[in-house]
C-alpha positions in Angstrom: -32.2 -64.2 -36.8 -32.5 -64.2 -33.1 -36.1 -64.7 -31.7 -38.1 -64.5 -28.5 -38.8 -68.1 -27.6 -40.6 -67.7 -24.3 -42.5 -65.4 -22.0 -42.5 -66.3 -18.3 -44.5 -64.6 -15.6 -44.0 -64.8 -11.8 -46.2 -63.4 -8.9 -43.7 -61.9 -6.5 -44.8 -60.2 -3.3 -42.9 -58.5 -0.5 -44.6 -58.3 3.0 -44.0 -54.6 3.5 -47.3 -54.3 5.4 -45.7 -55.9 8.4 -43.7 -52.6 9.1 -46.3 -50.3 7.4 -43.7 -49.3 4.8 -45.6 -47.7 2.0 -48.7 -46.9 4.1 -50.8 -43.9 3.2 -54.4 -42.6 3.6 -55.7 -44.7 0.8 -53.4 -47.8 1.1 -53.0 -48.5 4.8 -51.4 -52.0 4.4 -49.6 -52.5 1.1 -47.5 -55.5 0.2 -45.3 -54.2 -2.5 -45.5 -56.7 -5.4 -44.3 -57.3 -9.0 -46.1 -59.2 -11.7 -42.6 -60.1 -13.1 -42.0 -61.0 -16.7 -39.0 -62.6 -18.4 -38.6 -62.6 -22.2 -36.4 -65.5 -23.2 -34.3 -65.0 -26.3 -32.9 -68.0 -28.1 -29.4 -66.7 -28.1 -29.5 -64.6 -24.9 -29.5 -62.3 -23.0 -33.0 -62.4 -21.7 -35.1 -59.3 -21.0 -36.9 -58.4 -17.7 -39.8 -56.2 -16.7 -42.7 -56.0 -14.3 -45.9 -54.3 -13.4 -46.0 -52.9 -9.9 -49.0 -53.6 -7.6 -49.5 -53.6 -3.8 -50.6 -57.2 -3.1 -54.0 -58.5 -3.8 -54.6 -58.5 -7.5 -51.0 -59.2 -8.4 -52.2 -62.6 -9.7 -54.7 -60.8 -12.0 -52.0 -58.5 -13.3 -49.7 -61.6 -13.9 -52.5 -63.3 -15.8 -52.9 -60.3 -18.1 -49.2 -60.4 -18.9 -49.4 -64.1 -19.7 -52.2 -63.4 -22.1 -49.8 -61.5 -24.3 -47.5 -64.4 -24.9 -48.9 -65.3 -28.3 -48.4 -61.7 -29.4 -44.7 -61.8 -28.5 -43.2 -65.3 -28.6 -41.8 -66.0 -32.1 -41.0 -62.4 -32.9 -37.6 -61.3 -33.9 -35.6 -60.1 -30.8 -36.0 -56.3 -30.9 -32.7 -54.4 -31.2 -33.4 -51.2 -33.0 -35.7 -48.2 -32.5 -37.8 -49.3 -35.4 -38.3 -52.8 -34.0 -39.1 -51.4 -30.5 -41.6 -49.0 -31.9 -43.3 -51.7 -33.9 -43.6 -54.0 -30.9 -45.3 -51.2 -28.9 -47.7 -50.3 -31.7 -48.6 -53.9 -32.3 -49.5 -54.5 -28.6 -51.2 -51.2 -27.9 -53.1 -51.4 -31.2 -54.4 -54.9 -30.7 -58.2 -54.4 -31.2 -59.3 -57.0 -28.7 -56.9 -55.8 -26.0 -58.0 -52.2 -26.6 -61.5 -53.3 -25.8 -60.4 -54.0 -22.3 -59.1 -50.4 -21.9 -58.6 -48.7 -24.2 -55.0 -47.9 -23.1 -55.7 -48.1 -19.4 -55.9 -50.5 -16.4 -54.6 -54.0 -16.1 -54.4 -54.7 -19.8 -52.3 -51.6 -20.5 -50.0 -52.1 -17.5 -49.4 -55.7 -18.9 -48.4 -54.2 -22.2 -46.1 -51.8 -20.3 -44.4 -54.7 -18.5 -43.7 -56.5 -21.8 -42.6 -53.4 -23.6 -40.2 -52.5 -20.8 -38.8 -56.1 -20.8 -38.2 -55.7 -24.5 -36.3 -52.5 -23.9 -34.3 -54.2 -21.2 -33.5 -57.0 -23.6 -32.5 -54.6 -26.4 -30.3 -52.4 -24.2 -28.6 -55.5 -22.8 -27.9 -56.7 -26.3 -26.5 -53.3 -27.1 -24.3 -53.5 -23.9 -25.6 -50.1 -22.6 -27.7 -48.9 -19.7 -31.1 -47.9 -21.0 -30.7 -44.2 -20.5 -27.5 -44.2 -22.6 -29.1 -46.5 -25.2 -32.0 -44.1 -25.6 -29.9 -41.0 -25.5 -27.7 -42.3 -28.3 -30.6 -42.5 -30.7 -31.2 -39.7 -33.3 -34.2 -37.4 -32.9 -35.8 -39.1 -35.8 -35.4 -42.5 -34.2 -36.9 -41.2 -30.9 -39.8 -39.6 -32.6 -40.5 -42.9 -34.5 -41.0 -44.6 -31.1 -43.9 -42.4 -30.2 -47.6 -42.9 -30.9 -48.9 -39.4 -31.7 -52.5 -40.4 -32.0 -54.7 -38.2 -29.8 -51.7 -35.9 -29.1 -51.5 -33.7 -32.2 -53.7 -30.9 -30.9 -50.9 -30.4 -28.3 -47.8 -32.1 -29.6 -47.0 -32.9 -33.3 -44.1 -34.9 -34.7 -42.5 -31.6 -35.9 -42.8 -30.2 -32.3 -41.1 -33.3 -30.9 -38.3 -33.1 -33.5 -37.7 -29.5 -32.6 -37.5 -30.3 -28.9 -35.1 -33.1 -29.5 -32.9 -31.2 -32.0 -32.7 -28.3 -29.6 -31.4 -30.6 -26.9 -28.7 -32.1 -29.1 -26.2 -29.3 -28.2 -24.5 -30.3 -24.9 -25.7 -33.9 -24.9 -22.1 -35.2 -24.3 -21.5 -32.7 -21.5 -24.8 -33.7 -19.7 -23.9 -37.4 -20.0 -20.6 -36.7 -18.4 -22.2 -34.6 -15.7 -24.6 -37.5 -14.8 -21.8 -40.0 -14.6 -19.9 -37.7 -12.3 -22.6 -36.0 -10.2 -25.7 -38.1 -10.6 -29.3 -36.8 -10.5 -31.1 -35.1 -7.6 -33.3 -37.2 -5.4 -35.9 -36.5 -2.7 -36.8 -38.9 0.1 -40.2 -40.3 1.1 -38.7 -42.8 3.6 -39.7 -40.7 6.6 -43.2 -39.9 5.6 -45.3 -43.1 5.7 -48.6 -42.5 7.4 -48.3 -45.6 9.7 -45.0 -44.4 11.2 -44.9 -43.1 14.7 -44.0 -39.4 15.4 -40.7 -40.5 16.8 -39.8 -42.5 13.7 -40.9 -39.6 11.4 -38.7 -37.1 13.2 -35.7 -39.5 13.3 -35.9 -40.3 9.6 -36.6 -36.7 8.6 -33.4 -35.6 10.4 -31.5 -38.5 8.9 -32.6 -37.6 5.4 -31.2 -34.1 5.8 -28.0 -35.5 7.2 -27.8 -37.8 4.1 -27.9 -34.8 1.8 -31.6 -34.6 0.7 -33.0 -31.1 0.2 -36.6 -32.3 0.0 -38.7 -34.9 1.9 -42.3 -36.0 1.4 -45.0 -36.8 3.9 -48.2 -38.7 3.4 -51.3 -36.8 4.5 -55.1 -37.2 4.3 -56.0 -39.5 7.2 -56.9 -36.9 9.8 -56.3 -33.1 9.7 -55.2 -32.9 13.4 -52.7 -35.7 12.8 -51.4 -34.1 9.6 -51.0 -30.7 11.3 -49.0 -32.3 14.2 -46.9 -34.3 11.8 -46.2 -31.4 9.5 -45.2 -29.3 12.5 -42.8 -32.0 13.7 -41.3 -32.4 10.3 -40.8 -28.7 9.8 -39.2 -28.4 13.2 -36.9 -31.4 12.4 -35.7 -30.2 9.0 -35.7 -26.4 9.4 -37.1 -23.7 7.1 -34.8 -24.4 4.1 -35.7 -28.0 3.3 -38.7 -28.5 1.0 -41.5 -30.7 2.4 -43.9 -32.1 -0.2 -47.1 -33.8 0.8 -49.1 -36.6 -0.8 -52.8 -37.3 -0.3 -52.9 -40.4 -2.6 -56.3 -39.3 -4.1 -57.9 -39.1 -0.7 -60.0 -35.9 -1.1 -62.8 -34.4 -3.1 -61.9 -31.0 -4.6 -63.4 -28.9 -1.8 -61.8 -30.7 1.0 -58.5 -30.7 -0.8 -58.5 -27.0 -0.9 -59.5 -26.6 2.7 -57.0 -29.2 3.9 -54.1 -27.5 2.1 -55.1 -24.1 3.3 -54.8 -25.5 6.9 -51.3 -26.9 6.1 -50.2 -23.8 4.3 -48.4 -22.3 7.3 -45.9 -25.2 7.1 -44.8 -24.1 3.6 -45.6 -27.3 1.7 -43.8 -27.5 -1.7 -46.4 -29.5 -3.5 -49.6 -31.5 -2.9 -49.5 -34.8 -4.8 -52.7 -36.5 -6.0 -55.1 -34.2 -4.1 -58.1 -35.9 -5.8 -58.9 -38.5 -8.5 -56.2 -38.8 -11.1 -58.8 -38.8 -13.8 -60.3 -35.4 -12.7 -58.5 -32.9 -14.8 -60.8 -30.0 -14.0 -60.7 -30.9 -10.3 -56.9 -30.6 -10.4 -57.2 -27.3 -12.1 -59.6 -26.0 -9.5 -57.3 -27.1 -6.7 -54.2 -25.6 -8.4 -55.8 -22.2 -8.9 -57.1 -22.1 -5.3 -53.9 -23.0 -3.4 -51.2 -21.4 -5.5 -48.3 -20.9 -5.0 -48.4 -24.4 -3.6 -47.8 -26.6 -6.6 -50.0 -29.5 -7.6 -48.3 -32.8 -8.7 -49.9 -35.8 -10.2 -49.0 -38.8 -12.4 -48.5 -42.0 -10.3 -52.0 -43.2 -11.3 -52.5 -41.3 -14.6 -53.4 -44.0 -17.0 -52.1 -42.8 -20.3 -50.5 -40.0 -22.3 -53.9 -38.5 -23.2 -54.8 -37.7 -19.6 -51.3 -36.2 -19.2 -52.0 -34.1 -22.3 -55.2 -32.7 -20.8 -53.6 -32.0 -17.4 -50.9 -30.0 -19.2 -53.3 -28.2 -21.5 -55.5 -27.1 -18.6 -52.5 -26.0 -16.6 -53.8 -28.2 -13.9 -50.4 -29.5 -12.6 -47.1 -27.8 -12.0 -45.2 -31.0 -11.5 -45.6 -34.1 -13.7 -44.9 -37.4 -12.1 -44.6 -40.1 -14.7 -44.4 -43.8 -13.6 -42.3 -46.4 -15.3 -44.8 -49.2 -14.8 -48.3 -47.5 -15.0 -48.5 -46.6 -18.7 -47.6 -48.6 -21.8 -43.9 -48.7 -21.2 -40.8 -46.8 -22.3 -42.4 -45.6 -25.6 -45.4 -44.0 -24.0 -43.2 -42.4 -21.3 -41.1 -40.8 -24.1 -44.4 -39.2 -25.3 -45.1 -37.9 -21.8 -41.6 -36.5 -21.5 -42.0 -34.7 -24.8 -45.4 -33.3 -23.7 -43.9 -32.0 -20.4 -41.0 -30.4 -22.4 -43.5 -28.7 -24.8 -45.5 -27.2 -21.9 -42.4 -26.4 -19.8 -43.5 -28.5 -16.8 -40.8 -30.2 -14.7 -40.9 -34.0 -14.4 -40.3 -35.5 -11.0 -41.1 -39.3 -11.4 -43.0 -41.4 -8.9 -40.7 -44.1 -7.6 -40.7 -46.0 -4.3 -42.7 -49.2 -4.7 -40.6 -52.2 -5.7 -38.2 -51.6 -8.6 -39.6 -48.2 -9.6 -36.5 -46.4 -8.3 -34.5 -48.7 -10.4 -36.4 -47.9 -13.6 -37.3 -44.3 -13.4 -33.8 -43.1 -12.9 -33.2 -44.2 -16.6 -36.1 -42.1 -17.8 -35.1 -38.9 -15.9 -31.5 -39.2 -17.1 -32.6 -39.7 -20.7 -34.9 -36.7 -20.3 -32.0 -34.6 -19.0 -29.6 -35.7 -21.7 -31.8 -35.8 -24.8 -35.2 -34.1 -24.2 -35.5 -31.2 -21.7 -31.8 -30.6 -21.4 -32.2 -29.4 -17.8 -32.5 -30.8 -14.3 -33.8 -27.5 -12.9 -36.7 -28.0 -10.4 -36.5 -31.8 -10.9 -35.9 -34.7 -8.6 -36.6 -38.4 -8.5 -38.4 -39.9 -5.6 -36.3 -42.2 -3.3 -37.6 -44.8 -0.9 -34.9 -46.8 0.8 -36.2 -50.3 0.8 -36.2 -53.5 -1.4 -33.3 -52.4 -3.6 -31.2 -55.4 -2.4 -33.4 -57.7 -4.4 -32.2 -56.3 -7.7 -29.1 -57.2 -9.7 -28.5 -53.5 -10.6 -30.0 -51.7 -7.6 -30.5 -47.9 -7.5 -27.9 -46.2 -5.4 -28.3 -42.7 -3.9 -25.3 -40.9 -2.4 -25.4 -37.4 -0.9 -29.0 -37.0 -2.0 -28.3 -37.9 -5.6 -29.1 -40.9 -7.7 -25.9 -42.4 -9.2 -26.0 -43.0 -12.9 -26.4 -46.8 -13.7 -23.7 -48.2 -15.9 -24.8 -51.9 -16.2 -26.5 -52.8 -19.5 -30.3 -52.9 -19.5 -33.3 -51.3 -17.7 -32.2 -52.5 -14.2 -35.4 -54.6 -13.8 -33.9 -58.0 -13.1 -34.7 -59.4 -9.6 -32.2 -61.8 -8.1 -33.0 -65.4 -8.5 -32.9 -66.1 -4.7 -35.4 -63.3 -4.1 -37.7 -64.7 -6.8 -37.6 -68.1 -5.1 -38.1 -66.7 -1.6 -41.0 -64.2 -2.3 -42.9 -66.1 -5.0 -46.6 -66.1 -4.0 -48.1 -68.2 -2.5 -45.6 -71.0 -2.4 -42.3 -69.2 -1.7 -41.0 -69.8 1.9 -41.6 -66.1 2.9 -45.4 -66.7 2.3 -45.6 -70.4 3.0 -44.2 -69.9 6.5 -46.1 -66.7 7.3 
C-alpha cells in the first residue's frame, strides 16, 4: 500500500509591494506569499498545496502546516472519495487543533493547505485535472466528502443528494462546453488602489479589448478619490461593461451605505466586503439599504457556518468562496452546495498567488456537477505570478481555459521556489 512519507513546507514570498500590485484600502503594501506544502508519496507522484498570505506572518502559517505532519505522514496515500473524506474529518476534528479555532484562522487554513495537497495528489494519481476528478464522482461519493455538522438547519444530506442528482443530466455536455469555450472571467488587474489614474484608464481599456465584460476597482481609501476613479473607469469602459467595487472590509455599516450611495451614479455591479466578514447582520443591513447594487463577500469568510448564516439572512447576493481560506476542497464543496440550495451565484475570489490556478477547478466542478449553470457567474482574474506555476491559469477572450493537466494546479516551479524562498532566496537576500 502506498503511503505518505513526508510533509515539507516552504515560506515563499513574492515582492508585489514594489509595484503596488494587490494594493487596497486595508492592505496598502502586500507581498503575495504562499506557505507551500509538499506531500511526499513513497511511490509518487507527490501532492502540492498552499495557504495564501500577504507577507508578514507567512512564517506563522508555515509553522502551523508543519504542526500537522504527525497527523498525515504514515497515512495511506488517499485516492478515493472515502479516503479524502476521512483525511479531512480527521484533521478538522482533531480536538487540540479545534481549540485553536475552532475551524477558523491559521490552524484551519493550515488544514486547508494539507487537504488541498491531498486532493492534488489523488487527482494526479488518477491522471485527471481536479475538476474532472471531482465531477466524475457519484452524488453519493460527493455527499460523503462533506461535513454536515452545523449545516442541517439549512442543508441536509438529502438536500445535497437532490441537488447533485438534478445536475446529473447534461454533465457530459457541460464538460464538453468547458473544454471548448472555458469559463467567464472578470478582471481586477486595472483596479489596485495604488495605481495612478493613467494606469487605471489604460488597463481598464485593455481589459475590455481583451474580452472582459466586467472589471473591479478597489475603493474605500478616500471618497473623492473613489469618485474620480469610478468616473474615469466608467468613461474608459462605457455603459455596458460591469464595474464591481471592493472595499476589503474598510467600513462600518453606516459609512458603507453612505459611500455606496455616493458611487451609485456610476452603476456599480456589486460592493465586495463592505464591512467585517464576520458581521452577518451588518451585511444584511447594507444589502437592504443599497439594493439593487449587490453585496458580495467570501474572501475572508472563515468557514461554511458563516456562509450558511449569510445565505440564510439573504445578506449577500454573490458568494465568493476562496480555495485557500477554509478547510480545503471538502469544505468548499459544502459551500457550493449551500449556494446552490439558496440560489446564489458563486464568483470565487482569486488573484493572490495561485488562487486563480485553484479556483477555476472549483467553479468548473460547480458548473458540471452542482449548480449546472454559469449564469451570473465569473471567476476573478489578476494577471500576475502565473508564470511561477507548472500548470498556470490561462484566460483568452475574457474566459478561463479549462485545465487538462492532472492535479489541482498548485505546483510552483522549482526555480521559483529557490528564487523566492524567504528569507534566504536570492530575491530577498539581495533586496
